[in-house]
C-alpha positions as CSV (number, residue, x, y, z in Angstrom):
1,M,0.0,0.0,0.0
2,F,2.8,2.4,0.8
3,A,4.4,2.1,-2.7
4,E,1.0,2.7,-4.3
5,E,0.0,5.6,-2.1
6,T,3.3,7.4,-2.5
7,K,3.9,6.3,-6.1
8,A,7.4,5.3,-5.0
9,G,7.5,2.3,-7.3
10,E,6.0,-1.2,-7.6
11,V,6.0,-4.2,-5.3
12,Y,5.9,-7.8,-6.4
13,T,5.5,-11.0,-4.4
14,E,6.5,-14.6,-5.0
15,P,6.4,-16.3,-7.3
16,F,8.0,-13.6,-9.4
17,D,11.4,-14.1,-11.2
18,V,14.2,-11.7,-10.8
19,Y,17.1,-12.0,-13.2
20,L,20.0,-10.0,-11.7
21,D,22.0,-10.5,-14.8
22,E,21.7,-12.3,-18.0
23,H,23.6,-15.4,-16.8
24,S,22.8,-17.7,-13.9
25,N,21.7,-15.3,-11.2
26,A,17.9,-15.8,-11.1
27,V,16.0,-15.6,-7.8
28,Q,12.4,-15.6,-6.5
29,P,12.4,-13.5,-3.4
30,G,9.4,-13.3,-1.1
31,I,8.9,-9.5,-1.8
32,V,10.5,-7.2,-4.3
33,F,10.3,-3.4,-4.6
34,V,11.4,-1.5,-7.7
35,S,11.5,2.3,-7.5
36,A,9.6,4.4,-10.0
37,A,13.0,5.5,-11.5
38,K,13.8,1.8,-12.3
39,L,10.5,0.5,-13.6
40,F,12.1,0.0,-17.0
41,I,13.7,-3.2,-15.7
42,I,10.3,-4.8,-15.4
43,D,8.9,-6.8,-18.4
44,R,7.3,-10.1,-17.7
45,Y,10.0,-10.5,-15.1
46,I,12.5,-8.2,-13.5
47,H,15.7,-8.0,-15.5
48,G,18.1,-6.0,-13.4
49,V,18.6,-5.1,-9.8
50,P,15.7,-4.2,-7.7
51,D,15.9,-1.6,-5.0
52,L,14.7,-3.7,-2.1
53,I,14.4,-7.5,-1.6
54,V,12.7,-9.2,1.4
55,E,13.4,-12.9,2.0
56,V,11.1,-14.7,4.3
57,L,12.8,-17.6,6.0
58,S,11.0,-20.7,6.9
59,H,12.0,-24.2,7.9
60,G,14.3,-25.5,5.2
61,N,15.5,-22.3,3.5
62,E,17.7,-20.8,6.3
63,D,20.7,-21.0,4.0
64,H,19.3,-17.8,2.3
65,R,20.6,-15.9,5.1
66,I,24.2,-16.3,3.9
67,R,24.0,-17.3,0.3
68,K,21.5,-14.9,-0.9
69,K,22.8,-12.0,1.2
70,A,26.2,-12.4,-0.5
71,L,24.5,-12.5,-4.0
72,Y,22.4,-9.4,-3.4
73,E,25.4,-7.6,-1.9
74,R,27.5,-8.4,-5.0
75,F,24.8,-7.1,-7.4
76,G,24.1,-3.9,-5.3
77,V,20.5,-4.5,-4.1
78,R,20.2,-1.2,-2.1
79,E,18.2,-2.7,0.8
80,Y,17.8,-6.3,1.9
81,W,15.6,-7.6,4.7
82,I,15.5,-11.1,6.2
83,V,12.3,-12.1,8.0
84,D,12.0,-15.1,10.1
85,A,8.4,-16.3,9.6
86,A,8.3,-18.2,12.9
87,T,9.6,-15.5,15.2
88,K,8.9,-12.4,13.1
89,D,12.5,-11.3,13.7
90,V,13.7,-9.1,10.9
91,T,17.2,-8.0,10.0
92,G,17.8,-5.2,7.6
93,Y,20.9,-4.4,5.5
94,F,21.7,-1.3,3.5
95,H,24.1,-1.3,0.6
96,Q,26.7,1.4,0.9
97,D,30.3,1.7,-0.4
98,G,30.0,-1.7,-2.1
99,K,29.0,-3.8,1.0
100,Y,26.1,-4.3,3.3
101,T,25.9,-2.8,6.7
102,E,23.3,-4.2,9.2
103,T,20.8,-1.4,9.9
104,V,18.6,-3.0,12.5
105,T,17.3,-6.2,14.0
106,C,13.7,-5.9,15.4
107,V,10.6,-8.0,15.9
108,A,7.6,-7.4,13.6
109,K,8.7,-4.0,12.3
110,I,11.5,-2.4,10.3
111,T,12.5,1.1,9.3
112,S,13.5,1.3,5.6
113,R,16.4,3.8,5.0
114,L,15.6,3.6,1.3
115,L,11.9,4.5,1.7
116,N,12.1,6.5,4.9
117,N,9.2,4.7,6.4
118,T,8.6,2.1,9.2
119,F,6.7,-1.0,8.3
120,E,5.0,-3.2,10.9
121,F,3.6,-6.7,10.3
């Protein structure tokens, strides 16, 4: 609702393919945000680097925490959140100077540096 109300960009939820490059780096994150300035990367899928990716962890996909964080950091996804579905713990990372810095770890809410807004769930 935030993206729609502010016209900041568009949000997509899984299953939705994101091709970070034209090779072998395709992912299906839980939630993807693409800013209005980058909407050109959306066709039937996203072909390029979205601004914000949210991964929702569940039993069996905890490896995302390490593997996907490194992938998103390498491609320069500006903001990355990891949400544990069972505990609602959320950790946010912001891409700056070529690497991620952890911005916050909270329960059931996170403040986005990119969108300058707090989201609760």
